[in-house]
N, C-alpha and C positions, 0 to 999 in steps of 0.2 A: 587436486594433483592427479597425477595419472594412476589409474588403479592397477595393482599388480594381482594376477590370478591367485587363488588360493594354494593350488598346487605349487606355484612358482615360490610363494612365501615359505611353504613348508620345506621345499628343497633348499631354500636358503638357508633355513634355521638348521637343517641336517648337515649342511657342508661348511658354510662360510661363517655363520654367526650362531651365537649361543641359543638364541631365542628369537621368536617371531617379534618381540617388542624391539630388539636390537636392529633386526633388519628393517623394521618400519621406520625406526628412527633414523637409519642411515639412507634409506630410501628419501625420506622428507627432507634430509638434510642435503643430498647429492642432486636429485633430480632437478631442482630449481638452478643448480649452477650448470648442468648440462644443458638445460633449455636455454639458459641465457648464453653459453657458449654457441650454440646453434642459431641464435636469434639473428647474428649478423651473416650468417651464411645460408640460411635456408629462410625464405620468406613465408611459406605455407605453414602456418601453426600446426596443421594436423601432421604434416611430414616430420616437423621437428618431434612431436610427440611420439610418433611412431619410432623414430630412431632412438629416441630415449628409452622407450619401452624394449625395443629389440636388445640394447645394450645391456639393461638389467635381466633380461631373460637369458643373455649368454653369460652374464656374471653369475647367476644362479647356478647354471650348467657347468660352469669352469670347476674343474677338479685340481688346478695348479696351486703350488705353494705360494706363487705371487699373488693370486687373487686371495688368499687367506691372509697373507702378510699385509697387504695394502689395498683393501678392495677400492678404495677412492681412485688411485692411480690407475688400477685396473679397469675400473668401468670407463674412466675417461679414456684410455688406450682403446678400448674395444669401441668406443663411440667415434674416435678419430678415424679407425681403420673402416667402420661403416659409412662415415662420410667420404672416406677417399674411394670406397667401392662404389658409392653413389655417383660420384664425380667422373669415375671411369666409365661406369654404364653410360652415364649422360652423354660423355664424349663420344662413346662408340657409337649411340645411336644416332648422334648428330652427324658422325662422320659417314654412318651408314645411309643417312638420309641424304647427305651431299654426294655420296657416290651414284646414288640413283637419278641425280638430276642430269640430263643431258643437254649440253650446248649444241644447239642446231644452227649450223652455219648455212645461211641463205644467201643468195646473191644480193638480196635487199639490205643485208646487215654484214657488210664486209669488215665493218669495224669490230666485230664480236671476236673473231680469231685473234686480231691485234691485241685487244684487251686481254684475253685469257692468256696469250703469250707473254704479256707484259707482267701480268700478275704473277704467273709461274716464275719469271725472271726474279722479282721483287721476293717472292717467297724464298726461292732458292739462295739469293743474296742474303736474306734475313737469317736463313739457318747457317749460313757459312759465317757469318758475323758473331754467332754464339761462340762463347767461351768454348775450348775444345772439349773439356769434361761434360759440359752442358749440352753440347752437340752430339756428343757420343750417346748420352743417355736418351736425348730425344730421338735420334735416329734408330737406336735399338728398339725403343718402343714403338714409334709411329710406322718405320718401314719395315723392320723384321717382326714387329708385333709380338715382342717379348713382354711378358708380365713383368711389373716391378720386382717381384721376388728374384726371378732369374737375372734380371739386371743388375741387382744389387750384388747376387753372389758372383756374377761374372766380372764385376768391376770391383768387387771387395769393398764394398760400402754397405750402409745401411738401407733399408727400404725408405726411411724417412727422408735420407739424403736423395734418393732416387726422384721421390716426391717433390722435393724442393727443386731439383733440377728441372723437372718437367715443368713445374710452376714458373720457373724463370724463364725457361724457353718459350713457353706460351706467351707470357707477357712481353718478352723482348720481340718476339715475332709479330705479335699484335701492334706494338709502339712502332716497329719499323713500317709494317704495312700501312697503318693510318697515316703515318708521316709523308707517304707517297700519295695519298688522296688529294 
């Protein structure tokens, strides 16, 4: 299983658990569940292990009453947030790479400009076909570059609901664009 550093175990026993044995028991019970949760989402085993380790590290550092009352749910929530952060950073990195790509229009390739224009029209149509709330969340995040937290506050919804709307938007836009191929 994943090793937890000695100072992290000591910190856990001082704050969340009565003793080291209790923390070890908790860790050995919860870590496999978290790894299984990530197995369907992250292919690389080392990355799954790193995220689980980070979740436990943050749990140990947590000083909230919620962490003490239900550490199992708390560490699962931490892991979900870490996974969402990872997805956002991957999405931004991918978008940055796409922004760097230039489409060169040369007289030898007159169809390239037409293809790009058609793809842009399909993309805009796909965005317009989204349900109103999903479209609003998507545009606030992608066009105005607002973080999920600010979108949630602005719209009066939870961050998880924002995540759900973004996932729905990406799936629906992807389906729409692939159906045009």
